[in-house]
C-alpha positions as CSV (number, residue, x, y, z in Angstrom):
1,M,92.1,114.9,75.7
2,N,90.9,114.9,72.3
3,K,94.1,114.1,71.0
4,H,93.8,111.1,73.7
5,I,90.1,110.3,72.0
6,F,91.5,110.5,68.4
7,L,94.3,108.4,69.4
8,I,91.9,105.4,71.3
9,L,89.7,106.4,67.7
10,R,92.0,105.4,65.2
11,L,94.1,102.0,68.2
12,M,90.0,100.7,67.2
13,T,90.5,100.9,64.3
14,I,93.6,99.2,63.1
15,I,92.3,96.6,66.1
16,L,89.1,95.5,63.3
17,I,91.3,95.9,60.6
18,V,93.6,94.0,61.6
19,F,91.0,91.3,62.4
20,S,88.9,91.2,59.6
21,L,92.3,90.3,57.2
22,G,92.5,87.7,59.7
23,L,89.0,85.9,58.8
24,S,90.9,85.1,55.8
25,T,94.5,84.5,57.0
26,N,93.5,81.3,58.1
27,A,96.1,78.5,58.9
28,S,96.5,76.9,55.2
29,N,97.2,79.9,53.6
30,K,100.7,80.4,55.7
31,P,103.3,77.6,55.5
32,G,102.4,74.1,56.6
33,K,102.6,70.6,56.5
34,R,100.1,69.1,53.7
35,Y,99.4,65.9,54.7
36,I,97.4,64.4,51.4
37,I,95.6,61.9,51.3
38,S,96.4,59.3,49.1
39,E,99.8,59.0,51.4
40,Y,97.4,57.5,54.3
41,G,96.1,54.5,51.8
42,A,93.1,57.0,50.5
43,V,92.4,55.7,46.9
44,G,91.0,58.1,44.3
45,D,89.7,54.9,41.9
46,G,85.6,56.0,42.8
47,A,85.1,52.7,44.5
48,T,86.7,52.3,47.3
49,I,85.8,53.1,51.1
50,N,88.9,55.9,52.4
51,T,87.4,56.5,55.6
52,S,89.7,55.1,57.5
53,A,92.7,56.0,55.9
54,I,91.6,60.0,55.2
55,Q,90.5,60.0,59.6
56,T,94.4,58.5,60.1
57,A,95.2,62.1,58.6
58,I,94.0,63.8,59.7
59,D,94.7,62.1,63.4
60,K,98.3,62.5,62.7
61,C,97.9,66.0,60.8
62,S,96.0,66.8,64.4
63,L,98.6,65.6,66.8
64,S,102.0,66.7,64.7
65,G,100.2,69.9,65.3
66,G,98.4,71.0,62.6
67,G,98.6,71.5,59.0
68,V,97.5,71.4,55.6
69,L,95.0,67.6,55.0
70,V,95.2,67.2,50.5
71,V,92.8,65.8,48.6
72,P,94.5,65.3,45.3
73,K,93.4,64.4,42.0
74,G,90.8,61.7,42.0
75,T,87.6,60.7,43.7
76,F,87.7,59.5,47.3
77,L,84.7,58.2,48.4
78,T,84.6,58.1,52.2
79,G,81.7,58.5,54.7
80,A,81.5,60.7,57.7
81,I,84.9,62.0,58.2
82,F,86.0,64.9,61.6
83,L,88.9,67.8,60.8
84,K,90.6,68.2,64.3
85,K,92.2,71.8,65.6
86,G,95.0,72.2,63.7
87,V,93.8,70.5,60.6
88,N,92.4,72.9,57.4
89,L,90.8,70.8,54.4
90,L,91.8,71.6,50.4
91,V,90.9,69.6,48.0
92,E,92.3,70.3,45.2
93,K,91.2,71.2,41.5
94,E,90.7,67.7,39.7
95,G,90.3,66.4,43.3
96,V,87.0,64.6,44.8
97,L,85.9,63.8,47.7
98,K,82.4,62.1,47.5
99,G,79.9,60.9,50.7
100,S,79.1,56.7,50.6
101,T,75.3,56.4,49.8
102,R,76.4,53.6,52.8
103,Q,74.1,54.8,55.8
104,S,75.9,53.3,58.5
105,D,79.1,55.3,57.0
106,Y,77.9,57.8,59.2
107,P,77.8,57.8,62.7
108,Q,74.9,59.0,64.7
109,I,76.0,62.2,67.1
110,Q,74.7,64.9,69.0
111,T,73.8,67.5,67.0
112,R,71.4,70.0,65.4
113,W,68.8,69.2,63.5
114,E,65.4,71.5,61.8
115,G,66.1,73.6,65.3
116,I,66.3,70.5,67.8
117,E,69.0,69.2,69.6
118,R,69.2,65.8,69.4
119,I,71.2,62.7,68.2
120,W,71.0,62.5,64.6
121,T,72.9,61.8,62.0
122,S,76.9,63.2,60.8
123,A,77.5,64.8,58.2
124,L,80.2,63.9,55.5
125,V,82.4,66.9,56.6
126,N,82.0,67.6,60.4
127,A,84.2,69.9,62.9
128,E,83.0,70.5,66.6
129,G,85.0,73.6,69.0
130,V,87.8,73.6,66.0
131,N,89.3,77.5,65.5
132,N,90.7,79.2,62.4
133,I,88.9,76.3,60.7
134,E,89.5,76.4,56.5
135,I,87.7,74.5,53.5
136,N,89.3,75.7,50.2
137,G,90.8,74.6,47.3
138,E,89.0,74.6,43.3
139,G,88.4,70.0,43.7
140,T,84.6,69.1,44.4
141,I,82.7,68.0,47.6
142,D,79.9,65.8,45.9
143,G,77.2,64.0,48.5
144,S,76.1,62.0,45.9
145,G,72.6,63.0,46.6
146,T,70.6,61.5,43.6
147,E,72.6,58.7,44.3
148,W,70.9,57.8,47.4
149,P,68.6,54.7,47.8
150,K,64.7,56.1,47.3
151,M,62.3,55.6,50.8
152,I,59.8,53.0,51.0
153,R,57.1,53.7,51.7
154,Q,54.9,50.5,53.6
155,N,51.4,50.2,54.1
156,P,50.5,50.5,57.4
157,Q,47.5,48.2,57.1
158,Q,49.4,45.4,56.0
159,L,51.4,45.1,58.9
160,T,50.6,43.5,61.5
161,Q,50.6,45.6,65.0
162,A,53.4,43.6,66.5
163,T,55.8,44.4,63.2
164,R,54.4,48.8,64.0
165,D,55.7,48.1,67.1
166,S,58.8,47.0,66.3
167,L,59.2,49.2,63.9
168,S,58.5,52.1,65.9
169,K,61.2,51.6,68.3
170,I,63.5,51.8,65.3
171,P,65.4,55.3,65.4
172,R,64.4,57.1,61.8
173,L,68.1,57.9,60.3
174,G,68.3,61.0,58.3
175,R,70.6,61.5,55.0
176,P,74.3,63.0,56.1
177,R,74.5,66.7,55.1
178,L,77.6,67.8,53.2
179,I,79.7,69.2,55.9
180,C,78.7,70.7,58.9
181,L,80.8,72.9,61.9
182,N,79.7,72.9,65.2
183,N,80.6,75.1,67.7
184,C,83.7,76.7,65.6
185,T,85.3,80.1,65.6
186,K,87.6,81.8,62.8
187,V,86.1,80.2,59.9
188,H,86.6,80.4,56.2
189,I,85.0,78.3,53.2
190,A,86.2,79.3,50.2
191,N,86.6,78.5,46.3
192,V,85.4,74.7,46.6
193,N,82.2,73.4,44.6
194,L,79.4,71.8,46.5
195,L,77.5,69.4,44.5
196,N,73.7,67.8,45.0
197,Q,74.4,67.7,49.2
198,A,71.7,64.7,50.9
199,V,70.7,67.3,52.4
200,W,72.0,70.5,53.5
201,C,74.6,71.1,52.5
202,I,76.9,73.6,54.9
203,H,75.4,73.8,58.3
204,I,77.1,76.5,60.3
205,L,75.9,76.0,63.9
206,Y,76.8,77.6,67.1
207,C,79.8,79.8,65.4
208,K,81.5,83.1,65.6
209,D,84.0,84.9,63.0
210,V,82.8,83.1,60.0
211,K,83.7,83.6,56.5
212,I,82.5,82.6,52.9
213,E,83.4,83.1,49.6
214,N,83.1,82.3,46.1
215,V,81.3,78.6,47.0
216,N,79.8,77.2,44.4
217,I,76.6,74.9,45.4
218,K,74.6,73.3,42.6
219,A,72.1,70.2,43.6
220,D,70.0,67.9,41.7
221,H,66.0,69.5,41.6
222,T,65.3,66.3,42.2
223,I,67.0,66.2,45.8
224,P,64.9,67.2,49.2
225,S,65.7,70.0,52.0
226,S,68.9,70.4,50.0
227,D,69.4,73.7,51.4
228,G,72.5,76.0,50.6
229,M,73.2,77.5,53.6
230,D,72.0,77.0,57.1
231,I,73.0,79.3,59.1
232,D,71.8,78.6,62.6
233,S,72.3,80.6,66.7
234,S,76.3,81.9,64.7
235,N,77.4,85.4,65.4
236,G,79.3,87.2,62.9
237,V,79.0,85.9,59.2
238,L,80.1,87.1,56.2
239,I,79.2,85.6,52.7
240,T,80.5,86.4,49.5
241,G,80.6,86.3,45.7
242,C,78.4,82.8,46.0
243,S,76.5,80.8,43.5
244,I,73.4,78.7,44.6
245,D,70.9,77.1,42.7
246,V,69.7,73.6,44.7
247,N,66.2,72.4,45.1
248,D,65.3,74.6,49.1
249,D,66.5,77.7,50.4
250,C,69.4,78.8,48.8
251,I,70.5,80.4,52.0
252,S,68.4,80.0,55.6
253,I,69.1,81.1,58.5
254,K,68.2,80.0,61.7
255,S,67.7,79.7,65.5
256,G,66.0,76.8,66.6
257,K,62.5,75.7,67.0
258,D,59.7,75.5,69.3
259,A,59.8,74.7,73.1
260,D,63.8,73.5,72.4
261,G,64.5,76.5,71.2
262,V,63.5,78.8,74.0
263,R,65.9,76.5,75.9
264,V,69.2,76.6,73.9
265,N,67.7,80.8,73.3
266,R,70.6,81.1,70.4
267,P,69.8,84.4,67.9
268,S,72.0,84.2,64.5
269,E,72.9,88.1,64.5
270,N,75.3,90.1,62.9
271,I,75.5,88.8,59.2
272,I,76.2,90.4,55.5
273,V,75.3,88.6,52.3
274,E,77.0,90.2,49.8
275,K,77.4,90.0,45.8
276,C,75.3,86.4,45.3
277,H,73.7,84.8,42.6
278,F,70.9,83.0,43.7
279,G,69.4,80.3,40.8
280,Y,66.3,77.6,41.4
281,G,65.6,77.6,44.7
282,H,62.8,77.9,47.7
283,G,64.4,80.8,48.3
284,G,66.7,83.5,47.8
285,V,67.8,84.0,51.1
286,A,65.1,83.1,54.6
287,M,65.0,83.8,57.4
288,G,63.0,81.2,59.5
289,S,61.1,79.3,59.9
290,E,63.4,78.2,62.6
291,T,63.3,81.4,64.9
292,S,62.6,80.7,68.3
293,G,66.4,81.7,69.4
294,G,65.5,85.4,66.8
295,I,67.5,87.0,63.8
296,R,68.7,90.7,64.4
297,N,70.8,92.9,62.6
298,V,71.1,91.1,58.6
299,E,71.6,92.7,55.7
300,I,71.5,91.1,52.0
301,R,72.7,93.5,49.6
302,N,74.3,93.8,45.6
303,C,72.5,90.0,45.2
304,T,71.0,88.7,41.3
305,V,68.1,85.8,41.6
306,D,66.4,84.0,38.4
307,A,65.7,80.3,37.6
308,G,62.0,81.1,38.8
309,N,63.3,81.3,42.6
310,W,60.5,80.9,44.6
311,A,60.6,83.5,46.5
312,P,64.2,85.4,46.5
313,I,63.2,88.0,49.8
314,R,61.7,85.2,52.8
315,F,60.2,85.6,56.2
316,K,58.6,82.6,57.6
317,T,57.5,81.4,61.0
318,Q,55.1,79.5,62.8
319,P,53.1,80.7,66.0
320,G,55.0,78.3,68.3
321,R,58.4,79.7,67.9
322,T,58.5,83.1,69.5
323,N,61.3,85.5,69.8
324,V,62.0,88.6,67.0
325,V,63.4,88.7,64.2
326,E,64.2,92.1,63.4
327,N,66.6,94.1,62.0
328,I,66.6,92.6,58.7
329,T,67.7,95.2,55.2
330,F,67.4,93.3,52.2
331,R,69.2,96.1,49.5
332,N,69.9,96.2,45.4
333,I,68.1,92.9,44.7
334,E,67.7,92.6,41.1
335,M,65.1,89.8,40.5
336,K,64.3,87.7,36.9
337,D,60.7,85.3,36.6
338,A,60.5,84.5,40.7
339,R,57.9,82.9,41.6
340,M,56.2,86.0,44.0
341,A,58.9,88.7,44.7
342,F,58.4,88.9,49.2
343,E,57.2,86.0,50.8
344,F,56.4,87.0,54.7
345,N,54.2,84.2,56.4
346,M,54.1,84.7,60.3
347,E,51.5,80.6,60.0
348,W,54.8,78.7,57.5
349,R,53.0,75.0,56.7
350,M,50.4,74.3,59.6
351,V,50.9,70.7,59.3
352,P,51.2,67.8,61.4
353,P,52.5,68.0,64.1
354,I,52.4,71.7,64.9
355,A,52.8,73.3,68.4
356,P,50.6,75.0,70.7
357,P,51.6,78.7,70.1
358,S,54.1,80.3,72.5
359,K,53.3,82.4,75.2
360,V,55.1,85.3,73.5
361,L,54.5,84.5,69.6
362,P,56.8,85.5,67.2
363,V,57.9,89.2,66.0
364,F,58.5,90.5,62.3
365,R,59.7,94.0,62.0
366,N,62.0,96.4,61.2
367,I,62.2,96.1,58.0
368,H,63.6,96.9,55.5
369,L,63.5,96.8,51.6
370,I,66.0,99.7,49.5
371,N,66.1,99.3,46.0
372,I,64.7,96.1,45.1
373,T,63.4,94.9,41.4
374,G,63.3,92.9,38.4
375,T,59.8,91.2,37.7
376,A,57.4,88.0,39.2
377,V,54.1,85.5,38.9
378,S,53.1,87.7,41.4
379,V,54.4,90.0,43.6
380,G,54.6,87.8,46.5
381,N,52.3,87.8,50.3
382,M,52.7,89.9,54.1
383,H,50.7,87.6,56.6
384,G,51.1,88.7,59.8
385,L,48.7,87.4,63.3
386,K,46.6,88.8,64.4
387,D,47.8,89.2,67.9
388,S,51.0,89.6,66.4
389,P,50.9,91.8,63.5
390,I,54.5,91.8,61.0
391,K,55.3,96.3,61.7
392,N,57.5,98.5,61.2
393,V,58.0,97.3,57.1
394,T,59.3,100.3,54.6
395,F,60.7,100.1,51.1
396,K,62.6,102.8,48.5
397,D,62.9,102.7,45.4
398,C,61.3,99.1,44.8
399,K,59.8,98.7,41.4
400,I,58.8,95.1,40.7
401,S,56.4,94.0,37.5
402,A,54.3,90.8,38.3
403,Q,51.4,89.0,37.0
404,K,49.6,89.3,40.2
405,G,49.3,91.6,43.5
406,F,50.9,92.6,46.4
407,K,48.0,90.1,49.1
408,V,48.0,91.4,53.1
409,D,46.8,90.9,56.3
410,N,47.3,91.5,59.5
411,I,50.1,94.5,59.4
412,E,51.1,97.8,61.0
413,N,53.2,99.9,60.3
414,I,54.0,99.5,56.4
415,D,55.4,102.3,54.2
416,F,54.7,100.9,50.7
417,K,54.9,104.5,49.6
418,G,58.4,103.6,47.8
419,L,56.7,100.1,46.3
420,T,56.3,100.4,42.6
421,L,54.3,98.0,41.2
422,D,52.6,96.8,38.0
423,V,50.1,94.3,38.1
424,K,48.6,92.9,34.8
425,E,45.8,90.8,36.9
426,G,43.5,92.9,39.7
427,P,44.9,95.2,42.2
428,A,47.8,95.9,42.7
429,I,47.7,95.6,46.7
430,I,44.9,93.0,48.2
431,R,43.8,93.8,52.0
432,D,42.6,90.9,53.9
433,N,40.6,92.9,56.6
434,N,39.0,89.5,57.5
């Protein structure tokens, strides 16, 4: 009997090893026909719009049984492209896939944007329902984020009522994300340089078995909402060896917003982020603020944070977003000159329009902070809800030097014994009991 159990366990171990190797051995690493976009009419002069030529190459590749779509040396301007079954994308070292700044080059599609399923602007690179998909290469995908025209704000008092009524009927059009993969399984994104996304950079939506490795993401600090990666209601994600410097959260883990997030009810879970560098950004790795589907079983480990990052360890939600954020571990995080080391805020960005509190308030619990060290302007804040306090947070071997202390309120069973603070101004821990 024991022998049988041993053989079963060994077989299960082998299966797991083979499965893990499969994540990094997708089709484009195997011999496959190359579909070089310049051979289908694409011109790498940085001026010609190549959307049609590139999509023709994608369609031909898929219909012929699959292969590798190759972006060769040159700057290839394009609108939205849609990868299909069997098609992997390779951007060669001196190749640049550069996004057009014409709104008409990005069709409106069914997607999820900011936690709500809706018709919204497509990404530059899109895929839906594609399995075994790879985006690779040492080249660059450039979203032209600094080149998008700034929004012109008109004073509504200077408009006639008829004009206001007319404008209200025009659907708002968004800037294109750089990459959006929706309902895909066995995804591999590796080695590419991702530059100046017009809005979110990599959006992993409703996906399973995802590996993102050695990717460099950099966005100008004038580009709003230029998140590095958004892991959205996805299961089984490994992010390793990446470098991110942007103008919003470097990585944000999400699961839907308010009532629509509850309706969809898909968590983000079983996620590892490791060996990454986070430069400037509004957060290092953030949980939320879209938490209505739940977030669980996440570990962030062996990462460095610098360049004035706002909050390397960040948790955020609102009372209307319900569900549970739990079993989250940050381990071996070294930070330098962060604005705040820790940000926990269950009433984050409470500006109109605000959803009413959900019948079941959101919950933050079972959070482990291990060997978190470095310097910050302030230790940060931990703000729960009166009727849903932040619960069961443990600190172990954490040492932070800061100008200002740690402000906490609406918390329960928080173990500060493993947190050593060197605070220059005021008390180390500031308790608000109101």
